[in-house]
C-alpha positions as CSV (number, residue, x, y, z in Angstrom):
1,L,40.8,151.0,16.4
2,K,44.4,151.9,16.2
3,G,45.4,155.3,17.5
4,R,45.4,157.6,20.5
5,G,42.0,157.9,22.0
6,R,40.4,160.6,24.2
7,L,36.9,161.3,25.5
8,D,35.2,164.4,24.1
9,G,31.9,164.9,26.0
10,R,28.5,163.2,26.1
11,A,25.2,163.7,24.5
12,D,21.9,161.7,24.4
13,G,23.4,159.0,26.6
14,L,26.4,158.4,24.3
15,T,30.1,159.2,24.8
16,K,32.1,160.8,22.1
17,V,35.5,159.1,21.6
18,V,38.0,160.8,19.3
19,V,40.7,158.5,17.9
20,E,43.8,160.1,16.3
21,G,45.6,157.6,14.1
22,A,47.8,157.6,11.0
23,G,44.9,158.6,8.8
24,G,43.9,161.6,11.0
25,A,41.2,161.9,13.6
26,A,38.0,160.0,13.6
27,T,35.0,160.4,16.0
28,H,33.0,157.5,17.4
29,H,30.0,157.3,19.7
30,A,29.5,154.6,22.3
31,R,26.9,153.8,24.8
32,H,29.5,152.2,27.1
33,V,33.2,153.2,27.5
34,I,35.6,151.4,29.7
35,I,38.7,153.4,30.8
36,A,41.5,150.9,30.9
37,T,44.6,153.0,30.2
38,G,46.8,151.4,32.9
39,S,49.8,153.0,34.6
40,E,53.2,154.4,34.0
41,P,56.4,154.6,36.1
42,T,56.3,157.2,38.9
43,P,59.2,159.8,38.4
44,L,61.4,160.7,41.4
45,P,61.5,164.5,42.1
46,G,65.0,165.8,41.5
47,V,66.0,162.9,39.3
48,D,65.5,163.3,35.6
49,F,65.4,160.2,33.3
50,V,68.4,160.0,31.0
51,P,68.4,157.3,28.3
52,G,70.8,154.5,29.2
53,K,71.8,156.2,32.4
54,V,68.8,157.0,34.6
55,V,66.1,154.6,33.5
56,D,62.6,153.4,34.4
57,S,61.5,149.8,34.3
58,T,61.0,149.9,30.5
59,G,64.5,151.3,30.0
60,A,66.0,148.6,32.3
61,L,64.8,146.0,29.9
62,S,66.7,147.4,27.0
63,L,70.2,148.2,28.3
64,P,72.8,147.5,25.6
65,A,75.2,145.8,28.1
66,V,75.4,144.6,31.6
67,P,76.2,147.5,33.8
68,R,79.2,147.2,36.1
69,H,77.2,148.8,39.0
70,L,73.4,149.1,38.9
71,V,71.8,151.3,41.5
72,V,68.1,150.6,42.1
73,V,66.0,153.3,43.8
74,G,63.1,151.6,45.4
75,A,62.9,148.1,47.1
76,G,59.5,147.3,45.8
77,I,58.5,144.4,43.6
78,I,59.6,145.9,40.2
79,G,63.0,147.2,41.5
80,L,63.9,143.9,43.1
81,E,62.8,141.8,40.1
82,L,64.9,143.8,37.7
83,G,67.7,144.2,40.1
84,S,67.9,140.5,40.6
85,V,67.9,139.9,36.8
86,W,70.9,142.2,36.3
87,R,72.6,140.7,39.4
88,R,72.3,137.2,37.9
89,L,73.8,138.6,34.7
90,G,76.8,139.9,36.6
91,A,76.1,143.4,37.7
92,E,76.9,144.7,41.1
93,V,73.5,145.8,42.5
94,T,72.8,148.3,45.2
95,V,69.2,149.0,46.3
96,I,68.3,152.2,48.0
97,E,65.0,152.3,49.9
98,F,63.2,155.1,51.7
99,L,61.6,152.8,54.3
100,D,63.5,150.7,56.8
101,R,62.4,147.4,55.1
102,I,62.0,146.0,51.6
103,T,58.7,145.2,49.8
104,P,56.1,147.2,51.7
105,G,52.9,145.3,51.9
106,M,54.6,141.9,52.0
107,D,54.4,140.0,55.3
108,S,57.4,141.3,57.3
109,D,58.5,137.7,58.2
110,L,58.6,136.9,54.6
111,A,60.3,140.2,53.6
112,T,63.1,139.6,56.2
113,A,63.8,136.2,54.8
114,F,63.5,137.5,51.2
115,Q,66.1,140.2,51.9
116,R,68.4,137.7,53.4
117,V,68.3,135.5,50.3
118,L,68.8,138.5,47.9
119,T,71.8,139.6,50.1
120,K,73.2,136.1,49.8
121,Q,73.0,136.4,46.1
122,G,75.1,139.5,46.2
123,M,72.6,142.4,46.2
124,S,73.3,145.1,48.8
125,F,70.7,147.2,50.5
126,R,70.7,150.7,51.9
127,L,67.4,151.1,53.9
128,G,66.1,154.2,55.5
129,Q,67.7,156.3,52.8
130,K,66.4,158.8,50.2
131,V,67.7,160.0,46.9
132,T,67.5,163.8,46.6
133,A,69.4,164.5,43.3
134,A,71.2,162.8,40.4
135,R,73.8,163.9,38.0
136,A,74.5,161.9,34.9
137,G,77.8,162.1,33.1
138,K,79.7,160.0,30.5
139,D,81.2,157.9,33.3
140,G,77.9,157.1,35.0
141,V,75.6,158.7,37.5
142,E,76.2,160.3,40.9
143,L,73.3,160.2,43.3
144,T,73.0,162.3,46.4
145,V,71.7,160.2,49.2
146,E,70.7,161.1,52.8
147,P,68.9,159.4,55.7
148,S,65.1,159.4,55.4
149,A,64.9,160.8,58.9
150,G,67.3,163.6,58.1
151,G,71.0,164.0,58.3
152,A,74.2,164.5,56.3
153,G,74.1,163.4,52.6
154,E,76.6,161.4,50.7
155,T,77.3,160.4,47.1
156,V,76.6,157.0,45.6
157,K,78.0,156.3,42.1
158,G,76.7,153.8,39.6
159,D,76.9,153.1,35.9
160,V,73.1,152.9,35.6
161,V,70.3,154.0,37.9
162,L,66.9,152.4,37.8
163,V,64.2,154.4,39.4
164,A,61.5,152.0,40.6
165,I,59.5,153.8,43.2
166,G,56.1,152.6,42.0
167,R,53.6,153.4,39.2
168,R,50.9,156.0,38.8
169,P,47.7,155.9,36.8
170,Y,47.8,157.0,33.2
171,T,45.0,159.5,33.2
172,Q,46.5,162.6,31.7
173,G,45.2,163.8,28.3
174,L,42.3,161.4,28.2
175,G,39.6,164.1,28.2
176,L,38.1,162.9,31.5
177,E,37.0,166.4,32.4
178,T,34.7,166.5,29.3
179,V,32.6,163.7,30.7
180,G,32.6,164.9,34.3
181,I,35.2,162.5,35.7
182,K,37.7,163.8,38.3
183,T,40.8,162.1,39.6
184,D,42.2,162.2,43.1
185,K,45.5,163.9,43.8
186,R,47.4,160.8,42.8
187,G,45.5,160.5,39.5
188,F,43.2,157.6,40.3
189,V,39.6,157.5,39.1
190,A,37.2,156.4,41.8
191,N,34.6,153.7,41.0
192,H,31.4,152.4,42.4
193,H,31.1,148.8,41.2
194,F,33.4,149.8,38.3
195,R,31.1,152.7,37.3
196,A,32.9,156.0,36.9
197,G,30.3,158.7,37.4
198,Q,27.6,158.8,34.7
199,D,25.9,155.7,33.3
200,G,27.9,154.1,30.5
201,L,31.3,155.1,31.9
202,W,33.4,152.4,33.5
203,V,36.9,152.1,34.9
204,I,39.1,149.1,35.5
205,G,42.7,148.1,36.3
206,D,45.6,150.4,37.3
207,V,43.6,153.6,36.7
208,T,41.3,152.8,39.6
209,H,42.0,151.7,43.2
210,G,43.3,148.2,44.2
211,P,46.4,146.2,43.5
212,M,48.2,147.4,40.3
213,L,48.5,143.9,38.9
214,A,47.6,142.5,35.4
215,H,45.5,139.7,36.8
216,K,43.5,142.1,39.0
217,A,42.8,144.3,35.9
218,E,41.6,141.2,34.0
219,E,39.2,140.3,36.8
220,D,38.0,143.9,36.8
221,A,37.4,143.7,33.1
222,V,35.4,140.6,33.3
223,A,33.2,142.0,36.1
224,A,32.6,145.3,34.3
225,V,31.6,143.6,31.1
226,E,29.3,141.2,33.0
227,L,27.6,144.2,34.6
228,I,27.2,145.9,31.2
229,A,25.6,142.7,29.9
230,G,23.1,142.8,32.8
231,K,24.8,140.0,34.8
232,A,26.4,139.9,38.3
233,G,30.0,141.1,38.3
234,H,32.2,141.0,41.4
235,V,35.9,140.8,42.4
236,D,37.1,139.8,45.8
237,Y,40.3,141.8,46.2
238,N,41.3,139.8,49.3
239,L,41.8,136.9,47.0
240,V,44.0,138.7,44.4
241,P,47.5,137.1,44.8
242,S,50.8,138.9,44.5
243,V,53.9,137.4,43.0
244,V,57.5,138.6,43.0
245,Y,59.2,137.0,40.0
246,T,62.7,136.7,41.4
247,A,64.7,133.5,42.1
248,P,63.3,132.2,44.4
249,E,59.9,133.5,43.7
250,V,57.7,135.1,46.5
251,A,53.9,134.9,46.5
252,W,51.1,135.6,48.9
253,V,47.4,136.0,49.1
254,G,45.1,137.3,51.9
255,K,46.2,138.9,55.2
256,T,49.7,139.3,56.5
257,E,50.7,138.7,60.1
258,D,51.2,142.4,60.4
259,E,47.7,143.2,59.4
260,L,46.2,140.5,61.6
261,K,48.1,141.8,64.7
262,A,47.1,145.4,63.9
263,A,43.4,144.3,63.7
264,G,43.6,142.3,66.9
265,V,42.6,139.1,65.1
266,A,43.5,135.9,66.9
267,Y,45.2,133.5,64.5
268,K,47.4,130.4,64.4
269,T,50.4,129.9,62.2
270,G,51.8,126.9,60.3
271,K,55.2,127.1,58.7
272,F,57.3,124.7,56.6
273,P,60.8,125.2,55.1
274,F,61.7,124.1,51.6
275,T,64.9,122.6,53.2
276,A,62.6,119.8,54.3
277,N,60.8,119.4,51.0
278,S,62.0,116.5,48.9
279,R,61.5,118.0,45.5
280,A,63.2,121.2,46.5
281,K,66.2,119.3,47.9
282,I,66.5,117.2,44.8
283,N,66.6,120.4,42.6
284,H,68.9,122.3,45.0
285,E,66.2,125.0,45.5
286,T,65.8,125.0,49.3
287,D,65.6,128.7,50.1
288,G,62.4,129.8,51.6
289,F,59.3,128.5,53.3
290,A,55.5,128.2,53.1
291,K,53.3,129.8,55.8
292,V,49.6,129.5,56.5
293,L,47.7,131.8,58.7
294,A,44.3,130.6,60.0
295,D,41.6,132.0,62.3
296,A,42.3,130.7,65.9
297,A,38.6,129.9,66.4
298,T,37.2,128.8,63.1
299,D,40.5,127.6,61.3
300,R,39.4,129.5,58.2
301,I,42.5,130.4,56.1
302,L,43.3,134.1,56.4
303,G,46.5,134.3,54.4
304,V,49.1,132.2,52.8
305,H,52.7,133.3,52.2
306,I,55.4,131.4,50.2
307,M,59.0,132.1,49.3
308,G,60.5,129.3,47.2
309,P,60.7,127.6,43.9
310,Q,57.6,128.2,41.7
311,A,55.8,130.1,44.5
312,G,53.7,131.9,41.9
313,E,52.3,128.5,40.8
314,L,51.8,127.2,44.4
315,I,49.8,130.2,45.5
316,G,46.8,129.2,43.3
317,E,45.9,126.4,45.6
318,A,45.6,128.8,48.5
319,C,43.4,131.2,46.4
320,I,41.0,128.4,45.6
321,A,40.8,127.2,49.2
322,M,40.2,130.7,50.4
323,A,37.6,131.3,47.7
324,F,35.6,128.4,49.2
325,S,36.2,129.7,52.8
326,G,38.4,126.7,53.4
327,A,40.1,125.8,56.6
328,S,43.7,125.0,57.0
329,E,42.6,121.5,57.8
330,D,41.0,121.2,54.3
331,I,44.5,121.6,52.7
332,A,46.1,119.6,55.4
333,R,43.9,116.5,54.8
334,T,44.0,116.7,51.0
335,C,46.4,114.2,49.4
336,H,49.2,116.0,47.5
337,P,51.6,114.2,45.1
338,H,55.1,113.2,46.3
339,P,57.7,114.4,45.6
340,T,56.4,117.9,44.7
341,R,56.9,121.4,46.0
342,S,53.1,121.6,46.7
343,E,53.7,119.4,49.7
344,A,55.3,122.3,51.4
345,V,52.0,124.1,51.4
346,R,50.2,121.1,52.8
347,Q,52.8,120.6,55.5
348,A,52.5,124.3,56.5
349,A,48.7,123.8,56.7
350,M,49.3,120.8,58.9
351,G,51.6,122.9,61.1
352,V,48.7,125.2,62.0
353,E,47.5,122.5,64.4
354,G,51.0,121.1,65.0
355,W,50.9,117.8,63.1
356,T,53.5,118.5,60.4
357,M,54.8,115.1,59.2
358,Q,57.8,115.7,56.9
359,A,61.1,116.9,58.1
């Protein structure tokens, strides 16, 4: 059905769905409704979007020309991905981040190395800074920036400003209140095994809690439909990988060292640099490393973190190993083809017990 849909109450176990399309409004009734409306860019208070000048992630994909100076507000995944694209196309790129580090949620060891690589590529970072106002004119945009902890403000000028401080659930105007569904203050719909309140109402993806990732939403969808069909549906969110599609890529799954330290978990670490990986050296793609974190007592893999060529492809091996409760030794003793980038993951797994072979 093509159009804009909204919920319009329930009766006799059915949910009314009104779809407004080109031919007018039509009403449908369904025993099951899955809310899967996704998310939208989060606006920054005090900074209004101006087409071609102050843009969100969608606007940053359709700029008519390479900006001389692009200012990115937010050092999360989306801001760094788009910032690195425009940097490679020739723009000067400045990233302003409220926190004192980039990519919150990423292993801090990985984040430090990642920032170093992006800096080497020509991106500049202003951490611990917040944007409080923006003024767009014909010559560009002036931002008022001040320390996050407080202090005197200053002006930063750019041709284009990309606001990339995150995404928020798209839940406005859906008629959720007509079926008794409430959102939290951030707009998320809570779920219990994908159920949203009354029987027959389900929620998946960015509109509910968990990583705001397309592949997570797909797993949610499969699980919800399986439950509707009377089967077992489940998603292990600890095994949902994250990928930053920059060059080099960054990918990870499971726990970070920061999380393990905070939880008091005893763990061992194996780490292997791409500078020692034959395929990476042949292709002149040696930035980064692979890191495996394993339980100190059981050797069960707790997390894998990779920065390097095709990291998004390499992380799948870790996901499978962890899904089977694999140990670092399981990867370390599995033959990998040579020369390939995947050997870096194996060598990092070997490093957990100190028997890395390549150098």
